[in-house]
ZADREN-836427 format. One record per residue (C-alpha): residue number from 1; residue in one letter; x, y, z. Coordinates in nm, 2 decimals, padded with zeros to 4 digits. Layout:
ZADREN-836427
PT/n/res/u/v/w
PT/NUM/a/X/Y/Z .
...
end
This chain:
ZADREN-836427
PT/n/res/u/v/w
PT/1/m/00.01/-00.01/00.00 .
PT/2/d/00.10/00.36/-00.08 .
PT/3/t/00.28/00.50/00.20 .
PT/4/k/00.07/00.83/00.24 .
PT/5/l/-00.24/00.63/00.16 .
PT/6/r/-00.15/00.35/00.48 .
PT/7/e/-00.09/00.71/00.67 .
PT/8/k/-00.44/00.84/00.59 .
PT/9/e/-00.61/00.48/00.71 .
PT/10/i/-00.42/00.48/01.01 .
PT/11/d/-00.52/00.86/01.09 .
PT/12/k/-00.89/00.72/01.02 .
PT/13/v/-00.92/00.41/01.25 .
PT/14/t/-00.74/00.61/01.54 .
PT/15/l/-00.98/00.93/01.49 .
PT/16/a/-01.25/00.71/01.47 .
PT/17/g/-01.13/00.54/01.85 .
PT/18/s/-01.03/00.90/01.98 .
PT/19/a/-01.44/01.01/01.93 .
PT/20/v/-01.53/00.71/02.12 .
PT/21/n/-01.29/00.80/02.38 .
PT/22/v/-01.38/01.12/02.44 .
PT/23/s/-01.77/01.02/02.47 .
PT/24/l/-01.68/00.78/02.72 .
PT/25/t/-01.42/00.93/02.92 .
PT/26/v/-01.71/01.26/03.00 .
PT/27/f/-01.97/01.03/03.05 .
PT/28/k/-01.76/00.77/03.27 .
PT/29/f/-01.62/01.08/03.47 .
PT/30/v/-01.98/01.22/03.54 .
PT/31/a/-02.12/00.86/03.58 .
PT/32/g/-01.82/00.80/03.87 .
PT/33/i/-01.88/01.13/04.03 .
PT/34/l/-02.23/01.14/04.02 .
PT/35/g/-02.27/00.75/04.13 .
PT/36/r/-01.98/00.76/04.41 .
PT/37/s/-01.80/00.48/04.22 .
PT/38/s/-01.46/00.53/04.24 .
PT/39/a/-01.41/00.21/03.99 .
PT/40/m/-01.62/00.42/03.73 .
PT/41/v/-01.33/00.71/03.79 .
PT/42/a/-01.05/00.49/03.75 .
PT/43/d/-01.22/00.35/03.45 .
PT/44/a/-01.27/00.70/03.35 .
PT/45/i/-00.87/00.78/03.40 .
PT/46/h/-00.81/00.48/03.15 .
PT/47/s/-00.99/00.59/02.90 .
PT/48/l/-00.85/00.93/02.95 .
PT/49/s/-00.52/00.74/02.88 .
PT/50/d/-00.67/00.60/02.55 .
PT/51/l/-00.66/00.97/02.38 .
PT/52/l/-00.35/01.03/02.53 .
PT/53/t/-00.20/00.73/02.34 .
PT/54/d/-00.42/00.81/02.01 .
PT/55/a/-00.27/01.12/02.04 .
PT/56/v/00.15/00.94/02.05 .
PT/57/v/00.03/00.70/01.76 .
PT/58/l/-00.08/00.98/01.51 .
PT/59/f/00.22/01.19/01.61 .
PT/60/f/00.47/00.92/01.59 .
PT/61/v/00.27/00.74/01.27 .
PT/62/h/00.33/01.07/01.06 .
PT/63/i/00.68/01.04/01.16 .
PT/64/s/00.76/00.68/01.03 .
PT/65/s/00.59/00.75/00.72 .
PT/66/k/00.90/00.97/00.58 .
PT/67/p/01.11/00.84/00.33 .
PT/68/a/01.48/00.73/00.42 .
PT/69/d/01.71/00.99/00.41 .
PT/70/s/02.07/01.12/00.46 .
PT/71/k/02.01/01.08/00.83 .
PT/72/y/01.81/00.74/00.85 .
PT/73/d/01.95/00.59/00.56 .
PT/74/y/01.67/00.26/00.64 .
PT/75/g/01.36/00.52/00.69 .
PT/76/h/01.14/00.63/00.98 .
PT/77/g/00.98/00.28/01.07 .
PT/78/k/01.16/00.23/01.40 .
PT/79/f/00.93/00.55/01.53 .
PT/80/e/00.65/00.38/01.49 .
PT/81/t/00.77/00.12/01.70 .
PT/82/f/00.87/00.38/01.97 .
PT/83/a/00.48/00.44/02.00 .
PT/84/q/00.40/00.08/02.08 .
PT/85/a/00.67/00.09/02.37 .
PT/86/v/00.51/00.45/02.49 .
PT/87/v/00.17/00.33/02.48 .
PT/88/g/00.27/00.01/02.70 .
PT/89/i/00.46/00.28/02.93 .
PT/90/a/00.14/00.48/02.93 .
PT/91/l/-00.07/00.19/03.07 .
PT/92/l/00.21/00.11/03.32 .
PT/93/a/00.17/00.44/03.48 .
PT/94/v/-00.19/00.42/03.47 .
PT/95/a/-00.21/00.09/03.62 .
PT/96/g/00.01/00.20/03.90 .
PT/97/g/-00.23/00.51/03.94 .
PT/98/i/-00.51/00.30/03.95 .
PT/99/f/-00.35/00.01/04.17 .
PT/100/y/-00.27/00.31/04.44 .
PT/101/h/-00.57/00.47/04.46 .
PT/102/a/-00.77/00.13/04.52 .
PT/103/v/-00.53/00.02/04.81 .
PT/104/t/-00.57/00.35/04.96 .
PT/105/e/-00.97/00.31/04.96 .
PT/106/f/-00.91/-00.04/05.09 .
PT/107/v/-00.73/00.04/05.36 .
PT/108/s/-00.94/00.31/05.52 .
PT/109/w/-01.23/00.06/05.44 .
PT/110/y/-01.00/-00.19/05.66 .
PT/111/h/-01.01/00.05/05.94 .
PT/112/g/-01.41/00.10/06.01 .
PT/113/a/-01.45/00.37/05.75 .
PT/114/a/-01.76/00.36/05.51 .
PT/115/l/-01.71/00.38/05.15 .
PT/116/p/-01.98/00.53/04.95 .
PT/117/r/-02.27/00.29/04.76 .
PT/118/p/-02.23/00.30/04.42 .
PT/119/g/-02.54/00.44/04.17 .
PT/120/y/-02.67/00.29/03.88 .
PT/121/l/-02.59/00.56/03.66 .
PT/122/a/-02.20/00.38/03.73 .
PT/123/l/-02.36/00.07/03.61 .
PT/124/l/-02.50/00.19/03.29 .
PT/125/a/-02.17/00.36/03.20 .
PT/126/a/-01.96/00.02/03.28 .
PT/127/a/-02.18/-00.18/03.06 .
PT/128/l/-02.20/00.10/02.79 .
PT/129/s/-01.80/00.11/02.77 .
PT/130/i/-01.78/-00.26/02.75 .
PT/131/v/-01.94/-00.24/02.46 .
PT/132/l/-01.83/00.05/02.24 .
PT/133/k/-01.47/-00.06/02.37 .
PT/134/e/-01.49/-00.41/02.22 .
PT/135/g/-01.66/-00.27/01.93 .
PT/136/i/-01.36/-00.03/01.82 .
PT/137/f/-01.11/-00.29/02.01 .
PT/138/q/-01.23/-00.57/01.73 .
PT/139/y/-01.21/-00.25/01.39 .
PT/140/t/-00.86/-00.09/01.52 .
PT/141/w/-00.68/-00.46/01.56 .
PT/142/r/-00.84/-00.58/01.20 .
PT/143/k/-00.71/-00.25/01.06 .
PT/144/g/-00.39/-00.26/01.22 .
PT/145/k/-00.32/-00.60/01.08 .
PT/146/a/-00.44/-00.53/00.78 .
PT/147/l/-00.21/-00.22/00.75 .
PT/148/n/00.09/-00.43/00.95 .
PT/149/s/00.10/-00.14/01.22 .
PT/150/p/00.26/-00.19/01.52 .
PT/151/a/00.13/00.11/01.68 .
PT/152/l/-00.21/00.06/01.59 .
PT/153/e/-00.20/-00.32/01.69 .
PT/154/a/-00.09/-00.17/02.02 .
PT/155/n/-00.35/00.13/02.04 .
PT/156/a/-00.63/-00.18/01.96 .
PT/157/w/-00.49/-00.38/02.27 .
PT/158/h/-00.54/-00.04/02.49 .
PT/159/h/-00.94/-00.02/02.35 .
PT/160/r/-00.95/-00.39/02.48 .
PT/161/s/-00.79/-00.32/02.82 .
PT/162/d/-01.02/-00.06/02.84 .
PT/163/a/-01.34/-00.32/02.78 .
PT/164/f/-01.19/-00.51/03.01 .
PT/165/s/-01.11/-00.27/03.28 .
PT/166/s/-01.52/-00.19/03.23 .
PT/167/l/-01.57/-00.51/03.24 .
PT/168/a/-01.42/-00.55/03.61 .
PT/169/t/-01.56/-00.18/03.71 .
PT/170/l/-01.93/-00.37/03.61 .
PT/171/i/-01.87/-00.67/03.81 .
PT/172/g/-01.77/-00.47/04.15 .
PT/173/i/-02.03/-00.21/04.13 .
PT/174/g/-02.29/-00.42/03.99 .
PT/175/g/-02.17/-00.64/04.36 .
PT/176/a/-02.18/-00.32/04.58 .
PT/177/i/-02.54/-00.23/04.46 .
PT/178/l/-02.67/-00.54/04.47 .
PT/179/l/-02.54/-00.70/04.80 .
PT/180/g/-02.58/-00.40/05.02 .
PT/181/n/-02.34/-00.15/05.23 .
PT/182/r/-02.12/-00.41/05.39 .
PT/183/w/-01.99/-00.47/05.01 .
PT/184/t/-01.92/-00.17/04.89 .
PT/185/v/-01.55/-00.27/04.89 .
PT/186/l/-01.61/-00.45/04.59 .
PT/187/d/-01.55/-00.11/04.42 .
PT/188/p/-01.22/-00.05/04.47 .
PT/189/l/-01.10/-00.45/04.48 .
PT/190/a/-01.27/-00.42/04.10 .
PT/191/s/-01.04/-00.08/04.06 .
PT/192/a/-00.72/-00.31/04.13 .
PT/193/l/-00.84/-00.59/03.90 .
PT/194/v/-00.86/-00.35/03.67 .
PT/195/a/-00.49/-00.21/03.69 .
PT/196/f/-00.41/-00.59/03.69 .
PT/197/f/-00.54/-00.65/03.30 .
PT/198/i/-00.41/-00.32/03.20 .
PT/199/v/-00.04/-00.44/03.32 .
PT/200/r/-00.07/-00.73/03.17 .
PT/201/i/-00.14/-00.61/02.83 .
PT/202/a/00.08/-00.33/02.88 .
PT/203/w/00.39/-00.62/02.97 .
PT/204/k/00.29/-00.77/02.65 .
PT/205/l/00.34/-00.39/02.43 .
PT/206/l/00.67/-00.34/02.60 .
PT/207/k/00.81/-00.69/02.53 .
PT/208/e/00.77/-00.66/02.16 .
PT/209/g/00.82/-00.27/02.14 .
PT/210/f/01.13/-00.28/02.29 .
PT/211/g/01.21/-00.61/02.15 .
PT/212/d/01.18/-00.43/01.77 .
PT/213/l/01.41/-00.16/01.92 .
PT/214/m/01.69/-00.37/01.99 .
PT/215/e/01.68/-00.53/01.67 .
PT/216/a/01.54/-00.88/01.80 .
PT/217/s/01.51/-01.10/01.49 .
PT/218/l/01.17/-01.21/01.34 .
PT/219/p/00.97/-01.50/01.44 .
PT/220/e/01.11/-01.83/01.39 .
PT/221/e/00.78/-01.91/01.16 .
PT/222/t/00.88/-01.60/00.94 .
PT/223/e/01.26/-01.67/00.95 .
PT/224/k/01.12/-02.03/00.81 .
PT/225/e/00.92/-01.88/00.54 .
PT/226/i/01.20/-01.66/00.41 .
PT/227/l/01.44/-01.98/00.35 .
PT/228/d/01.16/-02.16/00.21 .
PT/229/v/01.11/-01.90/-00.08 .
PT/230/i/01.51/-01.88/-00.14 .
PT/231/t/01.54/-02.26/-00.14 .
PT/232/s/01.24/-02.31/-00.41 .
PT/233/f/01.52/-02.17/-00.65 .
PT/234/p/01.69/-02.48/-00.79 .
PT/235/d/02.02/-02.33/-00.85 .
PT/236/v/02.04/-02.18/-00.51 .
PT/237/s/02.18/-02.38/-00.20 .
PT/238/d/02.29/-02.34/00.15 .
PT/239/p/02.11/-02.00/00.25 .
PT/240/h/02.30/-01.94/00.55 .
PT/241/n/02.43/-01.60/00.80 .
PT/242/l/02.05/-01.52/00.82 .
PT/243/r/01.98/-01.19/00.98 .
PT/244/t/01.62/-01.00/01.02 .
PT/245/r/01.47/-00.74/01.23 .
PT/246/r/01.19/-00.55/01.22 .
PT/247/i/01.19/-00.15/01.06 .
PT/248/g/00.82/-00.02/01.20 .
PT/249/d/00.56/-00.16/00.94 .
PT/250/h/00.79/-00.37/00.73 .
PT/251/y/01.10/-00.64/00.76 .
PT/252/a/01.50/-00.62/00.69 .
PT/253/i/01.65/-00.98/00.54 .
PT/254/e/02.03/-01.02/00.52 .
PT/255/v/02.10/-01.37/00.40 .
PT/256/h/02.45/-01.57/00.19 .
PT/257/i/02.32/-01.79/-00.03 .
PT/258/r/02.55/-02.04/-00.26 .
PT/259/m/02.59/-02.10/-00.65 .
PT/260/n/02.82/-02.29/-00.89 .
PT/261/g/03.08/-02.06/-00.93 .
PT/262/d/03.13/-02.11/-01.27 .
PT/263/i/02.83/-01.91/-01.40 .
PT/264/p/02.85/-01.57/-01.54 .
PT/265/l/02.82/-01.26/-01.29 .
PT/266/v/02.54/-01.16/-01.43 .
PT/267/q/02.35/-01.47/-01.39 .
PT/268/a/02.45/-01.48/-01.02 .
PT/269/h/02.31/-01.09/-00.98 .
PT/270/s/02.01/-01.15/-01.19 .
PT/271/r/01.93/-01.46/-01.00 .
PT/272/a/01.98/-01.26/-00.64 .
PT/273/h/01.75/-00.97/-00.82 .
PT/274/h/01.47/-01.22/-00.81 .
PT/275/i/01.52/-01.36/-00.46 .
PT/276/e/01.48/-01.03/-00.36 .
PT/277/t/01.16/-00.97/-00.62 .
PT/278/a/01.00/-01.29/-00.44 .
PT/279/l/01.05/-01.19/-00.09 .
PT/280/k/00.90/-00.83/-00.14 .
PT/281/e/00.59/-00.97/-00.30 .
PT/282/k/00.56/-01.20/00.00 .
PT/283/f/00.65/-00.97/00.29 .
PT/284/g/00.58/-00.63/00.10 .
PT/285/e/00.75/-00.37/-00.16 .
PT/286/n/00.89/-00.17/00.14 .
PT/287/t/01.12/-00.47/00.24 .
PT/288/h/01.48/-00.46/00.24 .
PT/289/v/01.68/-00.73/00.10 .
PT/290/v/02.01/-00.83/00.09 .
PT/291/v/02.14/-01.10/-00.06 .
PT/292/h/02.54/-01.22/-00.11 .
PT/293/v/02.59/-01.46/-00.33 .
PT/294/e/02.92/-01.68/-00.27 .
PT/295/p/03.01/-01.98/-00.50 .
PT/296/t/03.02/-02.35/-00.40 .
PT/297/k/03.36/-02.36/-00.55 .
PT/298/p/03.67/-02.21/-00.35 .
PT/299/f/03.79/-01.89/-00.43 .
PT/300/v/04.09/-01.91/-00.69 .
PT/301/k/04.34/-01.59/-00.55 .
PT/302/y/04.56/-01.44/-00.82 .
end
C-alpha cells in the first residue's frame, strides 16, 4: 500500500477511536462522580489515557511515514515501534495510579471507614463502555493487521484493556449495589483488578516494542518462510547467515546463498535480484533485502 494512503488509513482508524474515547471519558467521569464510584472514576482515567495514546500514535505514525534520507538510511519506521513502547509505558503508569487509589480506599474500609454505595448511573456507564470499547478494539485490530502497523495494533490492545477494565468495574459496581453496604469494598477491589488487566497488556506491548527497538530477530516461523522462498530456486543452495529484524511496518532481511562458481557474474546477479523480488512479493514492497552470493567452489586467489 502507498505510504501516504497507509498513513491516512491509520489516521482514520485512530480518530474514530478518539471520538469514542472522548465521549466515554466525559460520560464515565460524570457517572463516576454522580454515581459515587471510585472504580468508574478509575475507568474514566483509563479512557483518558486512551486519548493520550491516540495522540502519540498519530504523531509517531506521521513521522514513520517519511521516506529514507541522509540521516535515516533505513527510513523512519522505528518511530512507529517507539510509539508502541510509549503506549505500553503509559498503560503501566495508569495501572500504578489506579492500584494506588484502590489500595488507599481498601485500607480506609479495613479501618472502619464507610465507602459510598455506587449508583446505577455508574453501572450503566460500565455496560456501555464494554460494548463500545470491544467494538472499537475489533475495528482497530483488523485495520492494524491489514496495514501491518505495530502502533495501531498496540492501540487496539489499549482499547481492549479499557473493555476489560469496564467489565471488572461492572462486576464491582453491580456487586456493591446488589449486595448492600457491607460489600461496597467491591468497588475499590474492582479498581485493583482493572490495574492487573492493564499491567498484563502493558507488559505484552513493552516486550514486543523494546524487542523490535533492540533489533530482535523476526519470529522463527517467519524466518522459515524466508528460507522456503530462497530454497525454491533450484540453482541456489545453503542459505546461511540469515539476519532479520523489523523496521516499523516492514522487514529487513539479509542472507548469504551459494551458487555454482563457474556461472557468469551477470547470471548470479540476476538470480539474487529474483530472490529479492520474490521476498518483496511475499512480505511487502518496502521489505529491505540484501542477498550476498558466494560460489560453491573455493575462490581462486591471484
